[in-house]
Backbone as JSON Lines, residues from 0, in Angstrom:
{"i":0,"aa":"M","n":[0.84,-1.18,0.0],"ca":[0.0,0.0,0.0],"c":[0.88,1.25,0.0]}
{"i":1,"aa":"M","n":[0.62,2.15,-0.9],"ca":[1.42,3.38,-0.99],"c":[0.99,4.37,0.07]}
{"i":2,"aa":"P","n":[1.95,5.1,0.68],"ca":[1.58,6.13,1.64],"c":[0.87,7.28,0.94]}
{"i":3,"aa":"D","n":[0.19,8.08,1.74],"ca":[-0.53,9.23,1.22],"c":[0.47,10.32,0.87]}
{"i":4,"aa":"H","n":[0.91,10.35,-0.39],"ca":[1.87,11.34,-0.84],"c":[1.74,11.52,-2.35]}
{"i":5,"aa":"E","n":[2.38,12.56,-2.83],"ca":[2.39,12.8,-4.26],"c":[3.74,12.37,-4.81]}
{"i":6,"aa":"N","n":[3.72,11.7,-5.94],"ca":[4.95,11.28,-6.58],"c":[5.65,12.53,-7.11]}
{"i":7,"aa":"A","n":[6.91,12.7,-6.71],"ca":[7.65,13.91,-7.09],"c":[7.72,14.08,-8.6]}
{"i":8,"aa":"S","n":[7.81,12.99,-9.35],"ca":[7.92,13.11,-10.8],"c":[6.6,13.51,-11.45]}
{"i":9,"aa":"E","n":[5.48,13.4,-10.74],"ca":[4.19,13.73,-11.29],"c":[3.71,15.13,-10.87]}
{"i":10,"aa":"Q","n":[4.51,15.85,-10.12],"ca":[4.09,17.17,-9.66],"c":[4.13,18.17,-10.8]}
{"i":11,"aa":"T","n":[3.15,19.02,-10.83],"ca":[3.11,20.06,-11.84],"c":[3.96,21.24,-11.41]}
{"i":12,"aa":"S","n":[4.29,22.1,-12.33],"ca":[5.04,23.31,-12.01],"c":[4.27,24.15,-11.01]}
{"i":13,"aa":"F","n":[2.93,24.15,-11.12],"ca":[2.1,24.92,-10.2],"c":[2.25,24.4,-8.77]}
{"i":14,"aa":"E","n":[2.27,23.07,-8.59],"ca":[2.42,22.49,-7.26],"c":[3.79,22.83,-6.68]}
{"i":15,"aa":"I","n":[4.82,22.74,-7.51],"ca":[6.17,23.05,-7.05],"c":[6.26,24.53,-6.66]}
{"i":16,"aa":"L","n":[5.7,25.42,-7.49],"ca":[5.7,26.84,-7.18],"c":[4.94,27.1,-5.88]}
{"i":17,"aa":"G","n":[3.82,26.44,-5.7],"ca":[3.04,26.61,-4.48],"c":[3.83,26.22,-3.25]}
{"i":18,"aa":"R","n":[4.6,25.13,-3.34],"ca":[5.42,24.7,-2.21],"c":[6.54,25.71,-1.94]}
{"i":19,"aa":"M","n":[7.08,26.31,-3.01],"ca":[8.14,27.29,-2.85],"c":[7.63,28.55,-2.15]}
{"i":20,"aa":"L","n":[6.37,28.89,-2.41],"ca":[5.78,30.09,-1.81],"c":[5.27,29.85,-0.4]}
{"i":21,"aa":"M","n":[5.15,28.61,0.0],"ca":[4.69,28.25,1.33],"c":[5.72,28.71,2.36]}
{"i":22,"aa":"N","n":[5.27,29.17,3.51],"ca":[6.25,29.57,4.52],"c":[7.01,28.33,4.99]}
{"i":23,"aa":"P","n":[8.25,28.52,5.44],"ca":[9.1,27.37,5.78],"c":[8.49,26.45,6.85]}
{"i":24,"aa":"H","n":[7.8,27.02,7.82],"ca":[7.19,26.21,8.87],"c":[6.15,25.27,8.27]}
{"i":25,"aa":"D","n":[5.24,25.81,7.44],"ca":[4.21,24.99,6.81],"c":[4.82,23.97,5.85]}
{"i":26,"aa":"Q","n":[5.85,24.41,5.14],"ca":[6.53,23.5,4.21],"c":[7.13,22.33,4.98]}
{"i":27,"aa":"L","n":[7.79,22.62,6.1],"ca":[8.4,21.55,6.89],"c":[7.33,20.63,7.46]}
{"i":28,"aa":"E","n":[6.22,21.19,7.93],"ca":[5.11,20.36,8.43],"c":[4.65,19.37,7.36]}
{"i":29,"aa":"K","n":[4.45,19.87,6.15],"ca":[3.97,19.02,5.06],"c":[5.01,17.95,4.71]}
{"i":30,"aa":"L","n":[6.26,18.35,4.65],"ca":[7.32,17.39,4.34],"c":[7.43,16.32,5.43]}
{"i":31,"aa":"L","n":[7.3,16.71,6.69],"ca":[7.38,15.74,7.78],"c":[6.22,14.74,7.71]}
{"i":32,"aa":"H","n":[5.05,15.23,7.35],"ca":[3.9,14.35,7.2],"c":[4.17,13.33,6.08]}
{"i":33,"aa":"T","n":[4.71,13.8,4.97],"ca":[5.03,12.92,3.85],"c":[6.13,11.93,4.24]}
{"i":34,"aa":"Y","n":[7.16,12.42,4.91],"ca":[8.27,11.57,5.36],"c":[7.75,10.46,6.26]}
{"i":35,"aa":"Y","n":[6.88,10.81,7.21],"ca":[6.31,9.81,8.09],"c":[5.52,8.76,7.28]}
{"i":36,"aa":"G","n":[4.76,9.2,6.29],"ca":[4.0,8.27,5.46],"c":[4.89,7.23,4.79]}
{"i":37,"aa":"Y","n":[6.02,7.67,4.31],"ca":[6.96,6.73,3.69],"c":[7.55,5.78,4.73]}
{"i":38,"aa":"I","n":[7.97,6.33,5.88],"ca":[8.59,5.49,6.91],"c":[7.6,4.46,7.42]}
{"i":39,"aa":"A","n":[6.35,4.85,7.55],"ca":[5.33,3.94,8.06],"c":[5.03,2.8,7.08]}
{"i":40,"aa":"D","n":[5.42,2.97,5.82],"ca":[5.14,1.96,4.79],"c":[6.41,1.62,4.01]}
{"i":41,"aa":"L","n":[7.45,1.25,4.72],"ca":[8.72,0.93,4.07],"c":[8.66,-0.34,3.24]}
{"i":42,"aa":"E","n":[7.6,-1.08,3.35],"ca":[7.5,-2.33,2.6],"c":[7.11,-2.09,1.15]}
{"i":43,"aa":"G","n":[7.11,-0.83,0.73],"ca":[6.76,-0.48,-0.64],"c":[7.81,-0.94,-1.63]}
{"i":44,"aa":"S","n":[8.19,-0.06,-2.52],"ca":[9.14,-0.4,-3.58],"c":[10.35,0.52,-3.53]}
{"i":45,"aa":"A","n":[11.38,0.14,-4.27],"ca":[12.59,0.97,-4.33],"c":[12.29,2.39,-4.83]}
{"i":46,"aa":"P","n":[11.44,2.56,-5.85],"ca":[11.12,3.93,-6.27],"c":[10.46,4.76,-5.17]}
{"i":47,"aa":"E","n":[9.61,4.12,-4.35],"ca":[8.99,4.84,-3.24],"c":[10.04,5.24,-2.2]}
{"i":48,"aa":"I","n":[10.99,4.36,-1.96],"ca":[12.05,4.68,-1.01],"c":[12.93,5.79,-1.56]}
{"i":49,"aa":"L","n":[13.17,5.78,-2.85],"ca":[13.92,6.9,-3.46],"c":[13.16,8.21,-3.26]}
{"i":50,"aa":"D","n":[11.84,8.18,-3.46],"ca":[11.04,9.38,-3.2],"c":[11.22,9.83,-1.76]}
{"i":51,"aa":"M","n":[11.23,8.87,-0.82],"ca":[11.42,9.22,0.59],"c":[12.77,9.9,0.81]}
{"i":52,"aa":"L","n":[13.8,9.4,0.17],"ca":[15.13,10.0,0.32],"c":[15.13,11.44,-0.21]}
{"i":53,"aa":"F","n":[14.41,11.67,-1.29],"ca":[14.31,13.03,-1.84],"c":[13.52,13.93,-0.89]}
{"i":54,"aa":"V","n":[12.48,13.39,-0.26],"ca":[11.72,14.16,0.73],"c":[12.63,14.51,1.91]}
{"i":55,"aa":"R","n":[13.46,13.56,2.34],"ca":[14.38,13.85,3.46],"c":[15.39,14.9,3.05]}
{"i":56,"aa":"D","n":[15.83,14.88,1.8],"ca":[16.71,15.94,1.29],"c":[16.01,17.3,1.37]}
{"i":57,"aa":"A","n":[14.73,17.33,0.99],"ca":[13.96,18.58,1.02],"c":[13.81,19.08,2.46]}
{"i":58,"aa":"I","n":[13.6,18.16,3.41],"ca":[13.53,18.55,4.83],"c":[14.84,19.2,5.25]}
{"i":59,"aa":"Q","n":[15.94,18.58,4.87],"ca":[17.26,19.12,5.23],"c":[17.46,20.49,4.6]}
{"i":60,"aa":"S","n":[17.03,20.67,3.39],"ca":[17.16,21.95,2.71],"c":[16.38,23.04,3.44]}
{"i":61,"aa":"V","n":[15.15,22.74,3.85],"ca":[14.36,23.72,4.6],"c":[15.05,24.07,5.91]}
{"i":62,"aa":"L","n":[15.57,23.05,6.6],"ca":[16.26,23.31,7.88],"c":[17.5,24.16,7.68]}
{"i":63,"aa":"E","n":[18.26,23.87,6.63],"ca":[19.5,24.61,6.37],"c":[19.24,26.03,5.9]}
{"i":64,"aa":"Q","n":[18.09,26.27,5.28],"ca":[17.78,27.61,4.78],"c":[17.08,28.48,5.81]}
{"i":65,"aa":"S","n":[16.77,27.92,6.97],"ca":[16.09,28.74,7.97],"c":[17.03,29.82,8.48]}
{"i":66,"aa":"T","n":[16.46,30.95,8.76],"ca":[17.19,32.1,9.27],"c":[16.65,32.41,10.66]}
{"i":67,"aa":"P","n":[17.27,33.33,11.39],"ca":[16.71,33.68,12.7],"c":[15.23,34.1,12.61]}
{"i":68,"aa":"A","n":[14.86,34.73,11.5],"ca":[13.47,35.17,11.34],"c":[12.54,33.99,11.05]}
{"i":69,"aa":"T","n":[13.06,32.91,10.46],"ca":[12.23,31.77,10.1],"c":[12.61,30.52,10.89]}
{"i":70,"aa":"E","n":[13.28,30.7,12.01],"ca":[13.74,29.56,12.8],"c":[12.57,28.64,13.14]}
{"i":71,"aa":"M","n":[12.81,27.36,13.01],"ca":[11.77,26.36,13.24],"c":[11.6,26.13,14.74]}
{"i":72,"aa":"P","n":[10.36,25.91,15.16],"ca":[10.13,25.58,16.57],"c":[10.86,24.3,16.94]}
{"i":73,"aa":"G","n":[11.28,24.21,18.18],"ca":[12.0,23.03,18.66],"c":[11.22,21.74,18.46]}
{"i":74,"aa":"A","n":[9.9,21.83,18.51],"ca":[9.08,20.63,18.33],"c":[9.26,20.04,16.93]}
{"i":75,"aa":"L","n":[9.45,20.89,15.94],"ca":[9.67,20.39,14.57],"c":[11.03,19.72,14.47]}
{"i":76,"aa":"D","n":[12.04,20.33,15.06],"ca":[13.37,19.71,15.07],"c":[13.3,18.35,15.75]}
{"i":77,"aa":"S","n":[12.55,18.3,16.84],"ca":[12.4,17.06,17.59],"c":[11.71,16.0,16.73]}
{"i":78,"aa":"R","n":[10.71,16.39,15.96],"ca":[10.02,15.43,15.09],"c":[10.94,14.91,14.0]}
{"i":79,"aa":"V","n":[11.78,15.78,13.45],"ca":[12.75,15.32,12.44],"c":[13.64,14.25,13.07]}
{"i":80,"aa":"Y","n":[14.15,14.54,14.26],"ca":[15.03,13.61,14.97],"c":[14.31,12.28,15.24]}
{"i":81,"aa":"Q","n":[13.06,12.35,15.69],"ca":[12.3,11.14,15.99],"c":[12.02,10.32,14.74]}
{"i":82,"aa":"L","n":[11.65,10.99,13.66],"ca":[11.39,10.27,12.41],"c":[12.67,9.66,11.86]}
{"i":83,"aa":"D","n":[13.78,10.39,11.96],"ca":[15.06,9.84,11.53],"c":[15.41,8.59,12.35]}
{"i":84,"aa":"A","n":[15.16,8.67,13.66],"ca":[15.43,7.52,14.52],"c":[14.54,6.34,14.13]}
{"i":85,"aa":"L","n":[13.29,6.61,13.81],"ca":[12.37,5.56,13.38],"c":[12.85,4.93,12.07]}
{"i":86,"aa":"L","n":[13.3,5.75,11.16],"ca":[13.85,5.23,9.9],"c":[15.07,4.35,10.19]}
{"i":87,"aa":"W","n":[15.96,4.83,11.04],"ca":[17.17,4.08,11.35],"c":[16.82,2.74,12.0]}
{"i":88,"aa":"Q","n":[15.82,2.73,12.86],"ca":[15.41,1.49,13.52],"c":[14.88,0.47,12.5]}
{"i":89,"aa":"Q","n":[14.43,0.94,11.34],"ca":[13.93,0.06,10.29],"c":[14.95,-0.11,9.16]}
{"i":90,"aa":"R","n":[16.19,0.14,9.47],"ca":[17.28,0.12,8.49],"c":[17.33,-1.19,7.7]}
{"i":91,"aa":"S","n":[17.2,-2.32,8.36],"ca":[17.32,-3.6,7.64],"c":[16.19,-3.76,6.62]}
{"i":92,"aa":"L","n":[14.98,-3.36,6.96],"ca":[13.86,-3.42,6.01],"c":[14.11,-2.44,4.86]}
{"i":93,"aa":"F","n":[14.59,-1.24,5.18],"ca":[14.93,-0.24,4.17],"c":[15.9,-0.84,3.16]}
{"i":94,"aa":"L","n":[16.97,-1.45,3.65],"ca":[17.99,-2.01,2.77],"c":[17.48,-3.22,1.99]}
{"i":95,"aa":"Q","n":[16.61,-4.0,2.62],"ca":[16.04,-5.16,1.93],"c":[15.18,-4.72,0.76]}
{"i":96,"aa":"V","n":[14.33,-3.73,0.96],"ca":[13.44,-3.25,-0.1],"c":[14.22,-2.47,-1.15]}
{"i":97,"aa":"M","n":[15.11,-1.63,-0.7],"ca":[15.86,-0.75,-1.61],"c":[16.93,-1.52,-2.38]}
{"i":98,"aa":"G","n":[17.62,-2.38,-1.68],"ca":[18.75,-3.08,-2.29],"c":[19.99,-2.2,-2.26]}
{"i":99,"aa":"E","n":[21.08,-2.75,-1.76],"ca":[22.3,-1.96,-1.61],"c":[22.87,-1.5,-2.95]}
{"i":100,"aa":"D","n":[22.74,-2.31,-3.98],"ca":[23.23,-1.92,-5.3],"c":[22.45,-0.72,-5.85]}
{"i":101,"aa":"V","n":[21.13,-0.76,-5.7],"ca":[20.29,0.34,-6.17],"c":[20.59,1.6,-5.37]}
{"i":102,"aa":"L","n":[20.74,1.45,-4.06],"ca":[21.07,2.6,-3.21],"c":[22.42,3.2,-3.61]}
{"i":103,"aa":"D","n":[23.4,2.35,-3.83],"ca":[24.73,2.82,-4.22],"c":[24.67,3.58,-5.55]}
{"i":104,"aa":"H","n":[23.94,3.04,-6.51],"ca":[23.8,3.7,-7.81],"c":[23.08,5.04,-7.67]}
{"i":105,"aa":"A","n":[21.98,5.06,-6.93],"ca":[21.21,6.29,-6.76],"c":[22.03,7.35,-6.04]}
{"i":106,"aa":"R","n":[22.77,6.92,-5.04],"ca":[23.62,7.83,-4.29],"c":[24.67,8.46,-5.21]}
{"i":107,"aa":"G","n":[25.26,7.66,-6.08],"ca":[26.24,8.17,-7.03],"c":[25.63,9.16,-8.0]}
{"i":108,"aa":"Q","n":[24.43,8.84,-8.49],"ca":[23.74,9.74,-9.41],"c":[23.37,11.06,-8.72]}
{"i":109,"aa":"Q","n":[22.95,10.96,-7.47],"ca":[22.52,12.13,-6.71],"c":[23.7,12.96,-6.21]}
{"i":110,"aa":"Q","n":[24.87,12.33,-6.12],"ca":[26.07,12.96,-5.55],"c":[25.76,13.51,-4.16]}
{"i":111,"aa":"S","n":[25.16,12.66,-3.36],"ca":[24.73,13.04,-2.01],"c":[25.92,13.3,-1.1]}
{"i":112,"aa":"L","n":[25.77,14.34,-0.31],"ca":[26.77,14.66,0.69],"c":[26.81,13.58,1.75]}
{"i":113,"aa":"R","n":[27.95,13.32,2.28],"ca":[28.09,12.3,3.34],"c":[27.27,12.7,4.57]}
{"i":114,"aa":"S","n":[27.09,14.0,4.78],"ca":[26.3,14.47,5.92],"c":[24.82,14.1,5.77]}
{"i":115,"aa":"H","n":[24.39,13.76,4.57],"ca":[23.03,13.3,4.34],"c":[23.02,11.77,4.54]}
{"i":116,"aa":"W","n":[23.13,11.37,5.79],"ca":[23.34,9.98,6.18],"c":[22.3,9.02,5.62]}
{"i":117,"aa":"W","n":[21.07,9.51,5.36],"ca":[20.0,8.62,4.88],"c":[20.36,7.99,3.53]}
{"i":118,"aa":"W","n":[21.28,8.59,2.79],"ca":[21.73,8.0,1.53],"c":[22.83,6.95,1.77]}
{"i":119,"aa":"Y","n":[23.33,6.86,3.01],"ca":[24.47,5.99,3.32],"c":[24.13,4.93,4.36]}
{"i":120,"aa":"M","n":[22.87,4.57,4.44],"ca":[22.45,3.63,5.49],"c":[23.1,2.26,5.34]}
{"i":121,"aa":"D","n":[23.64,1.97,4.18],"ca":[24.34,0.71,3.97],"c":[25.8,0.78,4.4]}
{"i":122,"aa":"Q","n":[26.3,1.96,4.73],"ca":[27.72,2.12,5.01],"c":[28.04,2.63,6.42]}
{"i":123,"aa":"I","n":[27.05,3.05,7.16],"ca":[27.33,3.66,8.46],"c":[26.77,2.8,9.59]}
{"i":124,"aa":"Q","n":[27.33,3.0,10.78],"ca":[26.89,2.25,11.96],"c":[25.67,2.87,12.61]}
{"i":125,"aa":"S","n":[25.68,4.2,12.79],"ca":[24.54,4.89,13.39],"c":[24.64,6.37,13.05]}
{"i":126,"aa":"P","n":[23.59,6.93,12.49],"ca":[23.62,8.34,12.11],"c":[23.37,9.27,13.28]}
{"i":127,"aa":"I","n":[22.7,8.73,14.29],"ca":[22.27,9.55,15.42],"c":[22.76,8.88,16.69]}
{"i":128,"aa":"R","n":[23.49,9.61,17.5],"ca":[23.95,9.05,18.75],"c":[22.74,8.63,19.57]}
{"i":129,"aa":"G","n":[22.69,7.37,19.94],"ca":[21.6,6.86,20.76],"c":[20.3,6.65,20.01]}
{"i":130,"aa":"A","n":[20.34,6.58,18.68],"ca":[19.1,6.43,17.89],"c":[18.31,5.21,18.31]}
{"i":131,"aa":"E","n":[18.99,4.17,18.72],"ca":[18.29,2.94,19.09],"c":[17.47,3.11,20.37]}
{"i":132,"aa":"E","n":[17.83,4.09,21.2],"ca":[17.13,4.27,22.47],"c":[16.13,5.41,22.46]}
{"i":133,"aa":"V","n":[15.94,6.08,21.32],"ca":[15.03,7.21,21.27],"c":[13.61,6.72,21.54]}
{"i":134,"aa":"P","n":[12.97,7.25,22.6],"ca":[11.58,6.85,22.83],"c":[10.7,7.54,21.8]}
{"i":135,"aa":"L","n":[9.95,6.77,21.06],"ca":[9.13,7.33,20.0],"c":[7.7,7.51,20.48]}
{"i":136,"aa":"P","n":[7.14,8.7,20.23],"ca":[5.75,8.94,20.6],"c":[4.82,8.21,19.64]}
{"i":137,"aa":"S","n":[3.55,8.34,19.89],"ca":[2.57,7.71,19.0],"c":[2.69,8.3,17.61]}
{"i":138,"aa":"A","n":[2.17,7.59,16.63],"ca":[2.2,8.08,15.25],"c":[1.51,9.42,15.15]}
{"i":139,"aa":"Y","n":[0.43,9.6,15.87],"ca":[-0.3,10.87,15.82],"c":[0.59,12.03,16.26]}
{"i":140,"aa":"A","n":[1.37,11.82,17.31],"ca":[2.24,12.88,17.8],"c":[3.34,13.21,16.8]}
{"i":141,"aa":"L","n":[3.77,12.24,16.02],"ca":[4.82,12.49,15.04],"c":[4.36,13.35,13.88]}
{"i":142,"aa":"V","n":[3.1,13.27,13.53],"ca":[2.63,13.99,12.35],"c":[1.67,15.13,12.67]}
{"i":143,"aa":"S","n":[1.25,15.27,13.9],"ca":[0.28,16.31,14.22],"c":[0.94,17.66,14.33]}
{"i":144,"aa":"A","n":[0.17,18.69,14.07],"ca":[0.67,20.07,14.17],"c":[0.81,20.44,15.62]}
{"i":145,"aa":"D","n":[1.74,21.35,15.88],"ca":[1.96,21.82,17.26],"c":[0.9,22.81,17.66]}
């Protein structure tokens, strides 16, 4: 079953423009909701997991572009951390569905930075210190607005 999301390759220019005009807080909320949808359904396909990696890249971009005037609330940062921990805890399923060869090829094509650990889940021990011990709230708390 596919998560409730839009396929990035099927988005119209209007949808992309609309997301660009969205304030960073709302944009991050929407991206986190989409990211959670993918993580909750990792049993999908390699193309869906690739979409998830692109969504995580977009989350990182929003976080990196925030300024003091657009600084994200701590709760959003916390949700990113919790969702990342949830993804890491499902690493073996991620790699099984994605396949290490496909991940390696996609990573090379994307020229992903090493700091974008989600592209390197086949090569690293742990992206987040203590990720295995992160207490995860209910699914509702991960995707609900503050």
